[in-house]
C-alpha positions in Angstrom: 22.4 7.8 -3.3 19.3 9.4 -4.9 18.1 8.4 -8.3 18.7 11.9 -9.7 22.4 11.7 -8.6 23.2 8.9 -11.0 24.2 9.7 -14.6 22.0 8.8 -17.5 24.4 6.0 -18.3 24.2 4.6 -14.8 20.4 4.8 -14.8 20.2 2.9 -18.1 22.5 0.2 -16.8 20.5 -0.2 -13.6 17.2 -0.3 -15.5 18.5 -2.7 -18.0 19.5 -5.2 -15.3 20.1 -8.7 -16.8 19.2 -7.6 -20.3 22.1 -7.4 -22.7 22.8 -4.3 -24.7 21.8 -6.2 -27.8 18.5 -7.3 -26.3 17.7 -3.7 -25.2 18.5 -2.4 -28.6 16.3 -5.0 -30.3 13.4 -4.3 -27.9 13.7 -0.5 -28.4 14.2 -0.8 -32.2 17.5 1.2 -32.1 21.0 0.2 -33.0 23.2 -1.4 -30.4 25.6 1.4 -31.1 23.1 3.9 -29.6 22.8 1.9 -26.4 26.5 1.5 -26.1 27.0 5.2 -26.7 24.5 6.1 -24.0 26.1 3.7 -21.5 29.5 5.3 -22.2 28.1 8.7 -21.2 27.1 9.9 -24.7 23.9 11.4 -26.0 21.1 10.2 -28.2 18.1 11.8 -30.0 14.8 12.2 -28.1 13.0 9.6 -30.2 15.7 7.1 -29.3 15.5 7.9 -25.6 11.7 7.6 -25.7 12.0 4.2 -27.4 14.6 3.0 -24.9 12.5 4.1 -21.9 9.5 2.3 -23.3 11.6 -0.9 -23.8 12.7 -0.7 -20.2 9.1 -0.4 -19.0 9.5 3.2 -17.7 9.2 6.8 -19.0 11.6 9.5 -20.1 11.4 11.3 -16.8 12.8 8.3 -15.0 15.5 7.8 -17.6 16.7 11.4 -17.2 16.5 11.3 -13.4 13.6 13.7 -13.0 11.7 11.1 -11.0 12.6 7.9 -9.3 11.6 4.6 -10.9 8.0 3.8 -10.0 4.9 2.9 -11.8 3.3 6.0 -13.3 -0.5 6.1 -12.8 -2.7 6.0 -15.9 -4.7 9.0 -17.0 -7.9 7.9 -15.2 -6.1 7.4 -11.9 -4.4 10.7 -12.2 -7.7 12.4 -12.7 -9.2 10.5 -9.8 -6.3 11.5 -7.5 -6.8 15.2 -8.4 -10.5 15.0 -7.7 -9.8 13.2 -4.4 -7.4 15.9 -3.3 -9.9 18.7 -4.0 -12.7 16.8 -2.4 -10.6 16.0 0.7 -9.6 19.5 1.4 -13.0 21.0 0.6 -14.7 18.6 3.0 -12.2 19.4 5.7 -12.9 23.1 5.3 -16.6 22.5 5.0 -17.2 24.1 1.6 -21.0 23.8 1.0 -22.3 21.4 -1.7 -25.3 22.0 -3.9 -26.5 18.4 -3.7 -28.8 17.2 -1.1 -26.9 14.7 1.1 -28.1 11.2 1.6 -29.1 9.8 5.0 -26.5 8.5 7.4 -27.4 4.9 6.5 -27.3 5.6 2.8 -23.9 7.2 3.1 -22.6 4.4 5.3 -23.6 1.9 2.6 -21.6 3.9 0.0 -18.6 4.1 2.4 -18.7 0.3 2.5 -18.8 0.1 -1.3 -15.8 2.4 -1.5 -14.0 0.3 1.1 -14.6 -2.8 -1.0 -13.3 -1.0 -4.1 -10.1 -0.2 -2.2 -9.5 -3.8 -1.0 -10.1 -5.3 -4.5 -7.9 -2.8 -6.3 -10.7 -1.0 -8.2 -9.0 2.4 -7.8 -10.6 4.4 -10.5 -14.0 3.5 -9.1 -12.7 4.2 -5.6 -11.6 7.7 -6.6 -15.0 8.5 -8.2 -16.9 7.3 -5.2 -14.8 9.3 -2.7 -14.9 12.5 -4.8 -18.7 12.3 -4.6 -18.9 10.9 -1.1 -16.7 13.4 0.8 -18.8 16.5 0.2 -22.0 14.7 1.0 -20.7 13.2 4.2 -19.5 16.7 5.2 -22.9 18.2 4.4 -24.7 15.5 6.4 -22.4 16.1 9.3 -22.9 19.9 9.2 -26.7 19.5 9.0 -27.0 16.8 11.7 -29.0 17.6 14.8 -27.9 16.5 18.3 -29.4 13.0 17.9 -27.6 12.3 14.6 -24.4 14.1 15.1 -22.3 11.2 16.5 -23.4 8.9 13.7 -22.7 11.5 11.0 -19.3 12.2 12.5 -18.5 8.5 12.3 -19.4 8.4 8.6 -17.3 11.4 7.8 -14.3 10.1 9.8 -14.6 6.8 8.0 -14.7 8.5 4.6 -11.5 10.4 5.5 -9.9 7.2 6.5 -10.7 5.5 3.2 -9.5 8.7 1.4 -6.2 8.5 3.3 -5.8 4.8 2.3 -6.5 5.6 -1.3 -4.0 8.5 -1.4 -1.4 6.2 0.2 -1.7 3.5 -2.4 -1.4 6.1 -5.1 1.8 7.4 -3.5 0.4 10.8 -2.5 1.7 10.7 1.1 0.9 14.4 1.9 -2.7 13.9 0.9 -2.8 10.6 2.9 -1.6 12.3 6.1 -3.9 15.3 5.6 -7.0 13.1 5.1 -6.2 11.0 8.1 -5.6 14.1 10.2 -8.9 15.5 9.2 -10.6 12.3 10.1 -8.9 12.2 13.5 -10.0 15.8 14.2 -13.6 14.8 13.5 -13.3 11.7 15.7 -11.8 13.6 18.6 -14.5 16.3 18.4 -17.1 13.5 18.6 -15.3 11.9 21.5 -14.8 8.7 19.5 -11.6 7.3 20.9 -11.9 4.0 19.0 -12.2 5.7 15.6 -9.3 8.0 16.5 -7.2 5.0 17.3 -8.2 3.2 14.1 -7.2 6.3 12.1 -3.9 6.4 14.0 -3.3 2.8 13.0 -3.8 3.7 9.3 -1.5 6.8 9.8 1.2 4.4 11.2 0.9 2.3 8.1 1.4 5.4 5.9 4.5 6.1 8.0 5.8 2.6 7.0 5.1 3.2 3.3 6.8 6.6 3.7 10.0 5.0 5.2 9.3 6.7 8.5 9.5 3.4 10.5 10.5 5.0 13.9 7.5 7.4 13.7 5.2 4.6 12.7 6.3 2.4 15.6 6.0 5.2 18.1 2.5 6.2 17.0 1.2 2.6 16.8 2.7 1.6 20.2 1.4 4.8 22.0 -2.1 4.4 20.7 -2.2 0.7 21.5 -1.3 1.5 25.1 -4.2 4.0 25.3 -6.9 1.5 24.1 -5.6 -1.8 25.3 -8.6 -3.9 26.2 -9.0 -5.5 29.6 -8.7 -9.3 29.8 -12.4 -9.4 30.6 -13.3 -7.3 27.5 -14.6 -9.0 24.4 -15.7 -6.1 22.2 -14.6 -7.3 18.7 -14.3 -3.7 17.4 -11.9 -2.7 20.2 -9.9 -6.0 19.9 -9.7 -5.5 16.1 -8.3 -2.0 16.3 -5.9 -2.9 19.1 -4.7 -5.9 17.1 -4.1 -3.7 14.1 -2.1 -1.2 16.2 0.2 -3.9 17.9 0.6 -5.5 14.5 1.7 -2.2 12.9 4.1 -1.6 15.8 5.6 -5.1 15.2 6.0 -4.5 11.4 7.5 -1.0 12.0 9.9 -2.4 14.5 11.0 -5.2 12.2 11.8 -2.7 9.5 14.1 -0.7 11.7 11.7 1.3 13.8 12.8 -0.5 17.0 14.8 -3.6 18.0 14.0 -7.0 16.5 13.1 -8.3 20.0 10.5 -5.5 20.2 9.0 -6.6 16.9 8.7 -10.2 18.2 7.1 -8.9 21.5 4.4 -6.9 19.6 3.8 -9.8 17.2 3.2 -12.1 20.1 0.6 -9.7 21.3 -1.0 -9.6 17.9 -1.3 -13.4 17.8 -2.9 -13.3 21.3 -5.5 -10.8 20.2 -6.2 -12.8 17.0 -6.8 -15.9 19.1 -9.2 -13.9 21.3 -11.1 -12.8 18.3 -11.1 -16.2 16.7 -11.9 -14.9 13.2 -11.2 -11.9 11.0 -13.2 -8.8 12.1 -13.1 -5.1 10.9 -14.2 -2.3 13.2 -17.7 -1.3 12.0 -17.1 -3.5 8.9 -14.6 -0.8 7.8 -11.0 -0.9 6.7 -8.5 -3.7 7.5 -10.0 -6.8 9.1 -7.9 -8.1 11.9 -7.8 -11.7 13.2 -5.6 -14.8 13.4 -5.1 -15.0 9.6 -4.1 -11.3 9.3 -1.7 -11.7 12.2 -0.2 -14.8 10.5 0.4 -12.8 7.2 2.2 -10.1 9.1 4.3 -12.7 10.9 5.4 -13.7 7.5 6.2 -10.1 6.5 8.2 -9.7 9.8 10.1 -12.9 9.3 11.2 -11.7 5.8 12.1 -8.3 7.2 14.2 -9.8 10.0 16.0 -12.2 7.6 14.5 -15.2 9.3 14.3 -17.5 6.2 13.7 -20.6 8.2 10.8 -19.0 10.0 9.3 -17.7 6.8 9.5 -21.2 5.2 7.7 -22.7 8.2 5.0 -20.1 8.0 4.5 -20.8 4.3 3.8 -24.4 5.2 1.1 -23.5 7.7 -0.7 -20.4 6.5 -3.9 -21.0 4.6 -5.8 -17.9 3.7 -9.5 -17.7 2.8 -12.0 -15.1 1.6 -12.3 -13.6 5.1 -8.9 -12.0 4.2 -9.2 -9.1 1.7 -7.7 -9.5 -1.7 -5.0 -6.9 -1.1 -3.8 -8.6 2.0 -3.7 -12.0 0.3 -1.7 -10.4 -2.5 0.8 -8.8 -0.1 1.3 -12.2 1.5 2.0 -13.6 -1.9 4.7 -11.1 -2.5 6.3 -12.1 0.8 6.2 -15.7 -0.3 7.8 -14.8 -3.6 10.6 -12.9 -1.8 11.2 -15.9 0.5 11.6 -18.1 -2.6 14.1 -15.6 -4.0 16.1 -15.7 -0.7 16.2 -19.5 -1.1 17.2 -19.2 -4.8 14.0 -20.9 -5.9 13.8 -18.8 -9.0 10.9 -20.6 -10.7 8.8 -20.8 -7.6 9.3 -17.1 -7.0 8.4 -16.2 -10.6 5.3 -18.4 -10.4 4.2 -16.8 -7.2 4.7 -13.3 -8.5 2.8 -14.2 -11.7 -0.1 -15.5 -9.6 -0.1 -12.2 -7.6 -0.2 -10.1 -10.8 -3.1 -12.2 -12.0 -5.1 -12.1 -8.9 -4.7 -8.4 -8.0 -3.6 -6.6 -11.2 -4.8 -3.2 -10.1 -3.2 -3.5 -6.6 0.2 -4.9 -7.6 1.0 -2.1 -10.0 1.1 0.3 -7.1 3.6 -1.7 -5.0 7.4 -1.4 -4.8 8.2 -5.0 -3.8 7.6 -6.6 -7.3 10.4 -4.5 -8.6 12.7 -5.8 -5.9 11.7 -9.4 -6.6 12.1 -9.0 -10.4 15.5 -7.4 -10.0 16.7 -10.5 -8.0 15.3 -13.2 -10.2 18.8 -14.2 -11.4 17.7 -17.7 -12.6 14.7 -16.7 -14.8 14.9 -16.0 -18.5 14.9 -12.4 -19.7 11.7 -13.0 -21.7 9.9 -14.1 -18.6 11.3 -11.2 -16.6 10.1 -8.8 -19.2 6.6 -10.3 -19.0 6.6 -10.1 -15.2 7.8 -6.5 -15.2 5.0 -5.5 -17.6 2.4 -7.2 -15.5 3.6 -5.6 -12.3 4.1 -2.2 -14.0 7.7 -1.8 -12.9 10.9 -1.0 -14.8 12.8 -4.1 -15.6 15.4 -5.1 -12.9 15.5 -1.8 -10.9 17.9 -2.5 -8.0 
């Protein structure tokens, strides 16, 4: 059932979760009679509705069913997303820029800075960097001579990839697909199969965030078949991209994109590739590093998705992440740990873990859906603590 199909009364009850009507009324500074009236299908004044929405950690559009519960971006992020959208499409078209573009090496350094901003959750900075970087990268590509064309194409494709990742985390799926498609077009024109495969891996991940698990599995599996390295091949860039593809195929399969045994088969391949690499490695120092630690974090995610609580608990006892794993990846692993604690009814451990994730990656966590799921299931935690966690995670309280 879609969020808009619920009545306002049903939406308030779902958003209220474990809060009592009296607690909601107190938090919203309205009478308990107003809350009871609304939950019986009655109406209330707009100021009362605004106060109740604020107390529930959401906005009036969610309360009235005009949008589904999700964290609304702040003003700076909305502006950054608008600028990113314009810059992405303008760069794809090739609209000229007045500024003199930097050299390929200078632009590559900025790409790495934008990539770092993405992985550490500095999204406003990321948007500003990409809005300036996209037109310059396109201008450098258009002006490149034969000797520089391949390198300039690589920079432009990488910028489009980071733009797609940014749009994805902001929930703008159409822009994410567009940016990644533009990047793949540049990579194909340059004959860069490895970059094309890497962009496909990111596209498959967007499919997962978009709920299109079958499409994500099919894309990741097909591209993995095309670039599978030979046993004698030890190119870390190729191994990293291949590992990312088989991992994404495994995750997609575990979430309904294919059979559970298929998920386990692809995960086994991911572990084997991670062992061959021996350490975390990102193709061209760009985007998601892949290695034995990343494969382990995704094994945890897959165990959770398949309902393998015992396997998830065993992994919790063995996985030890370090700084070679990006902050966003460590934070996502933390959410899987918190969810595992919830499944085992370890309410305090789950709340502690979620609190740690919110503290370590505050920008990142507010764009994730899983904290809302975890909070809605923390039956053994006080309402006061739930309210604090919901505020830190930027989610409505107890959305189910």
